[in-house]
A tleap script that builds the chain and sets N, CA, C and O, in Angstrom:
source leaprc.protein.ff14SB
mol = sequence {
  NMET ASN THR LEU VAL LEU GLU ILE ASP PRO
  GLN VAL ILE ASP ILE SER PHE THR ASN ASP
  GLN PHE ILE ILE ALA LEU ALA ASP GLN ARG
  SER LEU SER VAL PRO LEU SER TRP PHE PRO
  ARG LEU TYR HIE ALA THR LEU GLU GLU ARG
  GLU ASN TRP LEU LEU LEU GLY GLU GLY TYR
  ALA ILE GLU TRP PRO ASP LEU ASP GLU HIE
  ILE GLY ILE GLU GLY LEU LEU ALA GLY ARG
  ARG SER GLY GLU SER GLU ARG SER LEU GLN
  ARG TRP LEU ASP SER ARG CGLN
}
set mol.1.N position { 247.868 179.062 73.218 }
set mol.1.CA position { 247.557 178.796 74.521 }
set mol.1.C position { 247.758 179.704 75.063 }
set mol.1.O position { 248.735 180.446 74.967 }
set mol.2.N position { 246.423 179.825 76.036 }
set mol.2.CA position { 246.343 180.964 77.180 }
set mol.2.C position { 247.026 180.496 78.396 }
set mol.2.O position { 247.111 179.322 78.756 }
set mol.3.N position { 247.637 181.818 79.158 }
set mol.3.CA position { 248.346 181.640 80.171 }
set mol.3.C position { 247.622 182.635 81.213 }
set mol.3.O position { 247.457 183.832 80.981 }
set mol.4.N position { 247.274 182.080 82.210 }
set mol.4.CA position { 246.961 182.857 83.593 }
set mol.4.C position { 248.024 183.911 84.104 }
set mol.4.O position { 249.060 183.494 84.621 }
set mol.5.N position { 247.817 185.123 83.988 }
set mol.5.CA position { 248.440 186.227 84.390 }
set mol.5.C position { 247.702 186.992 85.583 }
set mol.5.O position { 246.651 187.598 85.374 }
set mol.6.N position { 248.265 186.940 86.769 }
set mol.6.CA position { 247.465 187.420 87.880 }
set mol.6.C position { 247.870 189.012 87.814 }
set mol.6.O position { 249.002 189.455 87.616 }
set mol.7.N position { 246.640 189.774 88.033 }
set mol.7.CA position { 246.982 191.253 87.805 }
set mol.7.C position { 247.564 191.822 89.227 }
set mol.7.O position { 248.234 192.853 89.285 }
set mol.8.N position { 247.235 191.044 90.338 }
set mol.8.CA position { 247.689 191.380 91.608 }
set mol.8.C position { 248.014 189.965 92.441 }
set mol.8.O position { 247.527 188.848 92.264 }
set mol.9.N position { 248.827 190.331 93.234 }
set mol.9.CA position { 249.266 188.898 93.703 }
set mol.9.C position { 247.869 188.686 94.905 }
set mol.9.O position { 247.449 189.755 95.350 }
set mol.10.N position { 247.436 187.896 95.224 }
set mol.10.CA position { 246.287 186.992 95.918 }
set mol.10.C position { 247.178 187.470 97.689 }
set mol.10.O position { 248.261 186.988 98.022 }
set mol.11.N position { 246.464 188.363 98.456 }
set mol.11.CA position { 247.120 188.475 99.903 }
set mol.11.C position { 246.091 187.725 100.490 }
set mol.11.O position { 244.998 187.839 99.936 }
set mol.12.N position { 246.169 186.815 101.698 }
set mol.12.CA position { 245.282 186.372 102.770 }
set mol.12.C position { 244.952 187.121 103.775 }
set mol.12.O position { 245.927 187.352 104.490 }
set mol.13.N position { 243.697 187.742 104.237 }
set mol.13.CA position { 243.611 188.376 105.185 }
set mol.13.C position { 243.257 187.890 106.632 }
set mol.13.O position { 243.505 188.332 107.754 }
set mol.14.N position { 242.410 186.533 106.037 }
set mol.14.CA position { 241.968 185.646 107.614 }
set mol.14.C position { 241.554 184.388 106.709 }
set mol.14.O position { 241.480 184.351 105.481 }
set mol.15.N position { 241.312 183.397 107.608 }
set mol.15.CA position { 241.190 182.131 107.478 }
set mol.15.C position { 240.124 181.450 108.437 }
set mol.15.O position { 240.251 181.776 109.617 }
set mol.16.N position { 239.042 180.519 108.133 }
set mol.16.CA position { 238.239 180.012 109.067 }
set mol.16.C position { 237.702 178.748 108.712 }
set mol.16.O position { 238.073 178.375 107.599 }
set mol.17.N position { 236.998 178.028 109.270 }
set mol.17.CA position { 236.528 176.824 109.345 }
set mol.17.C position { 235.464 176.113 109.269 }
set mol.17.O position { 234.873 176.386 110.314 }
set mol.18.N position { 234.817 175.344 108.674 }
set mol.18.CA position { 233.388 174.431 108.794 }
set mol.18.C position { 234.100 173.267 108.672 }
set mol.18.O position { 235.257 173.035 108.321 }
set mol.19.N position { 232.861 172.335 109.158 }
set mol.19.CA position { 233.078 170.974 109.519 }
set mol.19.C position { 234.140 170.231 108.302 }
set mol.19.O position { 234.909 169.284 108.466 }
set mol.20.N position { 233.890 170.973 107.142 }
set mol.20.CA position { 234.548 170.083 106.067 }
set mol.20.C position { 235.053 171.282 104.964 }
set mol.20.O position { 235.039 171.034 103.758 }
set mol.21.N position { 235.390 172.285 105.360 }
set mol.21.CA position { 235.458 173.391 104.640 }
set mol.21.C position { 236.926 174.209 105.226 }
set mol.21.O position { 237.259 174.247 106.411 }
set mol.22.N position { 237.616 174.780 104.180 }
set mol.22.CA position { 238.361 176.094 105.245 }
set mol.22.C position { 238.206 177.222 104.308 }
set mol.22.O position { 238.399 177.169 103.093 }
set mol.23.N position { 237.871 178.156 104.932 }
set mol.23.CA position { 237.511 179.554 103.724 }
set mol.23.C position { 238.731 180.667 104.306 }
set mol.23.O position { 239.112 181.009 105.425 }
set mol.24.N position { 239.080 180.996 102.989 }
set mol.24.CA position { 240.186 182.154 103.026 }
set mol.24.C position { 239.445 183.180 102.455 }
set mol.24.O position { 238.585 183.122 101.576 }
set mol.25.N position { 240.077 184.526 103.330 }
set mol.25.CA position { 239.273 185.524 102.590 }
set mol.25.C position { 240.733 186.434 102.308 }
set mol.25.O position { 241.777 186.577 102.944 }
set mol.26.N position { 240.231 186.932 101.068 }
set mol.26.CA position { 241.348 187.445 100.615 }
set mol.26.C position { 241.602 189.174 100.539 }
set mol.26.O position { 240.506 189.718 100.675 }
set mol.27.N position { 242.473 189.968 100.401 }
set mol.27.CA position { 242.562 191.006 100.583 }
set mol.27.C position { 241.595 192.118 99.652 }
set mol.27.O position { 241.105 193.209 99.947 }
set mol.28.N position { 241.570 191.269 98.357 }
set mol.28.CA position { 240.448 192.024 97.292 }
set mol.28.C position { 239.363 191.984 97.272 }
set mol.28.O position { 238.707 192.347 96.296 }
set mol.29.N position { 238.615 191.303 98.886 }
set mol.29.CA position { 237.347 190.876 99.402 }
set mol.29.C position { 236.837 189.734 98.272 }
set mol.29.O position { 235.741 189.813 97.718 }
set mol.30.N position { 237.724 188.758 98.046 }
set mol.30.CA position { 236.861 187.389 97.316 }
set mol.30.C position { 237.090 186.726 98.764 }
set mol.30.O position { 237.769 187.184 99.683 }
set mol.31.N position { 236.379 185.577 98.735 }
set mol.31.CA position { 236.867 184.315 99.494 }
set mol.31.C position { 237.145 182.942 98.718 }
set mol.31.O position { 237.003 182.869 97.497 }
set mol.32.N position { 237.400 182.260 99.214 }
set mol.32.CA position { 237.541 180.955 98.333 }
set mol.32.C position { 237.245 179.841 99.482 }
set mol.32.O position { 237.517 179.928 100.679 }
set mol.33.N position { 236.775 179.045 98.967 }
set mol.33.CA position { 236.180 177.766 100.010 }
set mol.33.C position { 236.928 176.693 99.753 }
set mol.33.O position { 236.853 176.462 98.546 }
set mol.34.N position { 237.937 175.565 100.556 }
set mol.34.CA position { 238.657 174.599 100.077 }
set mol.34.C position { 238.008 173.534 100.803 }
set mol.34.O position { 237.725 173.713 101.988 }
set mol.35.N position { 237.708 172.308 100.153 }
set mol.35.CA position { 237.592 170.928 101.140 }
set mol.35.C position { 238.630 170.973 101.895 }
set mol.35.O position { 239.719 171.391 101.504 }
set mol.36.N position { 238.412 170.570 102.987 }
set mol.36.CA position { 239.647 169.830 104.274 }
set mol.36.C position { 240.097 168.921 103.796 }
set mol.36.O position { 241.255 168.662 104.123 }
set mol.37.N position { 239.358 167.952 102.736 }
set mol.37.CA position { 239.576 166.822 102.704 }
set mol.37.C position { 241.031 166.600 101.575 }
set mol.37.O position { 241.806 165.644 101.545 }
set mol.38.N position { 241.031 167.765 100.780 }
set mol.38.CA position { 241.673 168.250 100.030 }
set mol.38.C position { 243.535 167.907 100.383 }
set mol.38.O position { 244.422 167.421 99.682 }
set mol.39.N position { 243.509 168.481 101.913 }
set mol.39.CA position { 244.744 168.867 102.686 }
set mol.39.C position { 244.683 167.942 103.801 }
set mol.39.O position { 244.220 168.352 104.865 }
set mol.40.N position { 245.090 166.750 103.695 }
set mol.40.CA position { 244.930 165.542 104.690 }
set mol.40.C position { 245.279 165.906 106.440 }
set mol.40.O position { 244.703 165.432 107.419 }
set mol.41.N position { 246.095 166.620 106.417 }
set mol.41.CA position { 246.650 167.273 107.564 }
set mol.41.C position { 245.819 168.041 108.375 }
set mol.41.O position { 245.643 167.910 109.587 }
set mol.42.N position { 245.067 169.269 107.229 }
set mol.42.CA position { 244.155 169.631 108.232 }
set mol.42.C position { 242.969 169.264 108.257 }
set mol.42.O position { 242.180 169.939 108.919 }
set mol.43.N position { 242.486 168.050 107.519 }
set mol.43.CA position { 241.684 167.232 107.989 }
set mol.43.C position { 241.553 166.279 109.043 }
set mol.43.O position { 240.489 165.811 109.446 }
set mol.44.N position { 242.985 165.954 109.573 }
set mol.44.CA position { 242.670 165.010 110.455 }
set mol.44.C position { 243.538 165.949 111.795 }
set mol.44.O position { 244.042 165.272 112.691 }
set mol.45.N position { 243.636 167.111 111.846 }
set mol.45.CA position { 243.882 168.133 112.831 }
set mol.45.C position { 242.799 168.503 113.769 }
set mol.45.O position { 241.688 168.546 113.239 }
set mol.46.N position { 242.836 168.724 114.773 }
set mol.46.CA position { 241.848 169.150 115.942 }
set mol.46.C position { 241.793 170.707 115.585 }
set mol.46.O position { 242.686 171.271 114.952 }
set mol.47.N position { 240.726 171.289 116.031 }
set mol.47.CA position { 240.606 172.705 116.056 }
set mol.47.C position { 241.432 173.631 116.402 }
set mol.47.O position { 241.512 174.650 115.716 }
set mol.48.N position { 242.328 173.430 117.713 }
set mol.48.CA position { 243.311 173.790 117.927 }
set mol.48.C position { 244.370 174.140 117.292 }
set mol.48.O position { 244.869 175.262 117.381 }
set mol.49.N position { 244.875 173.069 116.484 }
set mol.49.CA position { 246.174 172.734 115.410 }
set mol.49.C position { 245.557 173.833 114.489 }
set mol.49.O position { 246.076 174.880 114.104 }
set mol.50.N position { 244.390 173.356 114.248 }
set mol.50.CA position { 243.773 174.312 112.674 }
set mol.50.C position { 243.810 175.777 113.279 }
set mol.50.O position { 244.018 176.518 112.318 }
set mol.51.N position { 243.700 176.539 114.452 }
set mol.51.CA position { 243.432 177.889 114.502 }
set mol.51.C position { 245.002 178.206 114.794 }
set mol.51.O position { 245.316 179.372 115.033 }
set mol.52.N position { 245.920 177.260 114.779 }
set mol.52.CA position { 247.109 177.957 115.284 }
set mol.52.C position { 247.417 178.040 113.360 }
set mol.52.O position { 247.248 177.062 112.632 }
set mol.53.N position { 247.661 178.765 113.097 }
set mol.53.CA position { 248.197 179.373 111.278 }
set mol.53.C position { 248.697 181.044 111.843 }
set mol.53.O position { 248.360 181.893 112.668 }
set mol.54.N position { 249.726 180.804 110.761 }
set mol.54.CA position { 249.954 182.205 110.468 }
set mol.54.C position { 250.449 182.565 109.042 }
set mol.54.O position { 250.574 181.617 108.266 }
set mol.55.N position { 250.752 183.839 108.584 }
set mol.55.CA position { 250.732 184.316 106.991 }
set mol.55.C position { 251.941 184.466 106.720 }
set mol.55.O position { 252.633 185.172 107.454 }
set mol.56.N position { 252.499 183.812 105.561 }
set mol.56.CA position { 253.829 183.949 105.281 }
set mol.56.C position { 254.242 185.475 104.303 }
set mol.56.O position { 253.651 185.983 103.350 }
set mol.57.N position { 255.231 185.796 104.876 }
set mol.57.CA position { 255.262 187.005 103.917 }
set mol.57.C position { 254.078 187.939 103.988 }
set mol.57.O position { 253.591 188.137 105.101 }
set mol.58.N position { 253.502 188.600 102.823 }
set mol.58.CA position { 252.523 189.393 103.015 }
set mol.58.C position { 251.012 188.935 102.375 }
set mol.58.O position { 250.236 189.547 101.642 }
set mol.59.N position { 250.944 187.498 103.022 }
set mol.59.CA position { 249.789 186.501 102.849 }
set mol.59.C position { 250.159 185.928 101.735 }
set mol.59.O position { 249.149 185.694 101.071 }
set mol.60.N position { 251.239 185.541 101.133 }
set mol.60.CA position { 250.838 184.550 99.879 }
set mol.60.C position { 251.049 183.304 100.470 }
set mol.60.O position { 251.615 182.556 99.673 }
set mol.61.N position { 250.841 182.826 101.454 }
set mol.61.CA position { 251.051 181.591 101.965 }
set mol.61.C position { 250.354 181.702 103.372 }
set mol.61.O position { 250.259 182.790 103.940 }
set mol.62.N position { 249.829 180.432 103.958 }
set mol.62.CA position { 249.656 180.089 105.077 }
set mol.62.C position { 250.226 178.647 105.657 }
set mol.62.O position { 250.279 177.572 105.060 }
set mol.63.N position { 250.607 178.940 106.922 }
set mol.63.CA position { 251.849 177.608 107.599 }
set mol.63.C position { 251.175 177.245 108.905 }
set mol.63.O position { 251.178 178.051 109.836 }
set mol.64.N position { 250.689 176.244 108.988 }
set mol.64.CA position { 250.284 175.591 110.446 }
set mol.64.C position { 251.362 174.987 110.976 }
set mol.64.O position { 251.559 173.797 110.734 }
set mol.65.N position { 252.231 175.719 111.786 }
set mol.65.CA position { 253.548 175.228 112.170 }
set mol.65.C position { 253.326 173.631 113.337 }
set mol.65.O position { 254.153 172.738 113.151 }
set mol.66.N position { 252.214 173.392 114.464 }
set mol.66.CA position { 251.790 172.144 114.563 }
set mol.66.C position { 252.097 171.339 113.471 }
set mol.66.O position { 253.083 170.619 113.628 }
set mol.67.N position { 251.289 171.244 111.991 }
set mol.67.CA position { 251.159 170.544 111.665 }
set mol.67.C position { 252.133 170.450 110.343 }
set mol.67.O position { 251.746 169.742 109.413 }
set mol.68.N position { 253.074 170.971 110.262 }
set mol.68.CA position { 254.191 171.357 109.159 }
set mol.68.C position { 253.395 171.394 107.998 }
set mol.68.O position { 253.875 170.796 107.035 }
set mol.69.N position { 252.291 171.946 107.835 }
set mol.69.CA position { 251.701 172.425 106.817 }
set mol.69.C position { 251.882 173.993 106.064 }
set mol.69.O position { 251.819 175.051 106.691 }
set mol.70.N position { 252.039 173.913 105.078 }
set mol.70.CA position { 252.417 174.905 104.253 }
set mol.70.C position { 251.751 175.503 102.737 }
set mol.70.O position { 252.408 175.291 101.717 }
set mol.71.N position { 250.657 176.123 102.656 }
set mol.71.CA position { 250.138 176.072 101.462 }
set mol.71.C position { 250.022 177.751 100.767 }
set mol.71.O position { 249.621 178.830 101.201 }
set mol.72.N position { 250.504 177.355 99.703 }
set mol.72.CA position { 250.349 178.540 98.942 }
set mol.72.C position { 249.113 179.030 98.452 }
set mol.72.O position { 248.271 178.212 98.083 }
set mol.73.N position { 248.870 180.307 98.392 }
set mol.73.CA position { 247.697 180.684 97.626 }
set mol.73.C position { 247.181 180.872 96.495 }
set mol.73.O position { 245.990 181.015 96.218 }
set mol.74.N position { 248.216 180.875 95.725 }
set mol.74.CA position { 248.327 180.845 93.820 }
set mol.74.C position { 247.868 179.388 93.727 }
set mol.74.O position { 247.032 178.966 92.927 }
set mol.75.N position { 248.434 178.775 94.521 }
set mol.75.CA position { 248.074 177.282 94.350 }
set mol.75.C position { 246.726 176.637 94.168 }
set mol.75.O position { 246.231 175.893 93.322 }
set mol.76.N position { 246.225 177.335 95.541 }
set mol.76.CA position { 244.736 177.242 95.962 }
set mol.76.C position { 243.567 177.606 94.759 }
set mol.76.O position { 242.627 176.880 94.435 }
set mol.77.N position { 243.991 179.247 94.075 }
set mol.77.CA position { 243.292 179.492 93.270 }
set mol.77.C position { 243.274 178.697 92.134 }
set mol.77.O position { 242.342 178.720 91.330 }
set mol.78.N position { 244.310 177.954 92.021 }
set mol.78.CA position { 244.778 176.925 90.458 }
set mol.78.C position { 244.402 175.755 90.866 }
set mol.78.O position { 244.765 174.793 90.189 }
set mol.79.N position { 243.591 175.524 92.054 }
set mol.79.CA position { 242.842 174.249 92.245 }
set mol.79.C position { 243.852 173.304 92.760 }
set mol.79.O position { 243.342 172.204 92.969 }
set mol.80.N position { 245.094 173.357 93.032 }
set mol.80.CA position { 245.992 172.391 93.671 }
set mol.80.C position { 245.635 171.856 94.961 }
set mol.80.O position { 245.356 172.658 95.853 }
set mol.81.N position { 245.597 170.415 95.226 }
set mol.81.CA position { 245.499 170.286 96.130 }
set mol.81.C position { 246.612 169.706 96.980 }
set mol.81.O position { 247.691 170.031 96.485 }
set mol.82.N position { 246.783 168.852 98.248 }
set mol.82.CA position { 247.995 168.526 98.848 }
set mol.82.C position { 248.808 167.561 97.943 }
set mol.82.O position { 248.272 166.730 97.210 }
set mol.83.N position { 249.696 167.681 98.019 }
set mol.83.CA position { 250.733 166.523 96.879 }
set mol.83.C position { 251.374 165.542 97.740 }
set mol.83.O position { 252.131 164.728 97.210 }
set mol.84.N position { 251.135 165.498 99.257 }
set mol.84.CA position { 251.734 164.524 100.135 }
set mol.84.C position { 250.850 163.042 99.766 }
set mol.84.O position { 249.689 162.647 99.666 }
set mol.85.N position { 252.306 162.526 99.640 }
set mol.85.CA position { 251.955 160.637 99.378 }
set mol.85.C position { 251.345 160.445 100.606 }
set mol.85.O position { 251.242 161.142 101.615 }
set mol.86.N position { 250.789 158.823 100.142 }
set mol.86.CA position { 249.719 158.505 101.063 }
set mol.86.C position { 251.002 157.834 102.243 }
set mol.86.O position { 250.600 157.604 103.383 }
set mol.87.N position { 252.240 157.598 101.974 }
set mol.87.CA position { 252.853 157.096 102.637 }
set mol.87.C position { 253.510 158.338 103.725 }
set mol.87.O position { 253.775 157.848 104.822 }
set mol.88.N position { 253.643 158.989 103.681 }
set mol.88.CA position { 254.192 160.187 104.242 }
set mol.88.C position { 252.967 160.556 104.996 }
set mol.88.O position { 253.177 160.383 106.196 }
set mol.89.N position { 251.820 160.979 104.770 }
set mol.89.CA position { 250.835 161.220 105.512 }
set mol.89.C position { 250.494 159.769 106.483 }
set mol.89.O position { 250.032 159.743 107.624 }
set mol.90.N position { 250.780 158.935 105.853 }
set mol.90.CA position { 250.557 157.287 107.330 }
set mol.90.C position { 251.500 157.546 108.024 }
set mol.90.O position { 251.009 157.719 109.140 }
set mol.91.N position { 252.913 157.735 108.107 }
set mol.91.CA position { 253.738 158.396 108.725 }
set mol.91.C position { 253.567 159.116 109.804 }
set mol.91.O position { 253.841 158.689 110.926 }
set mol.92.N position { 253.006 160.502 109.529 }
set mol.92.CA position { 252.888 161.655 109.875 }
set mol.92.C position { 251.376 161.220 111.054 }
set mol.92.O position { 251.141 161.803 112.112 }
set mol.93.N position { 250.515 160.009 110.428 }
set mol.93.CA position { 249.396 160.350 111.556 }
set mol.93.C position { 250.111 159.058 112.558 }
set mol.93.O position { 249.435 158.907 113.576 }
set mol.94.N position { 251.093 158.285 112.500 }
set mol.94.CA position { 251.521 157.037 113.244 }
set mol.94.C position { 251.835 158.164 114.308 }
set mol.94.O position { 251.337 158.029 115.425 }
set mol.95.N position { 252.681 159.344 114.024 }
set mol.95.CA position { 253.297 159.818 114.822 }
set mol.95.C position { 252.707 160.402 115.848 }
set mol.95.O position { 253.295 160.715 116.883 }
set mol.96.N position { 251.082 160.644 115.538 }
set mol.96.CA position { 250.159 161.331 116.362 }
set mol.96.C position { 249.611 160.667 117.387 }
set mol.96.O position { 249.016 161.195 118.326 }
set mol.97.N position { 249.799 159.502 117.228 }
set mol.97.CA position { 249.026 158.432 118.316 }
set mol.97.C position { 250.175 158.354 119.361 }
set mol.97.O position { 250.047 157.658 120.368 }
savepdb mol mol.pdb
quit
């Protein structure tokens, strides 16, 4: 069994959004495009909420304080989606109304 070992820790330097994707620019000049549908809080967020993000540490994760959303870059590179339950998401959506 092979185990992926990263040669360098991925570091986010910028993010941007399209209608259905968010794009992460990494310090090593790679880009990663992820469907917003993978992260329902981002999907349901306003443009203002999406654009209110900050980097944690030296870019190992992104936080959206208005949405209580934290996404680690290694997880994105591994293809991990949000693990939030439907019940939790529904409570969050209800609180926004």
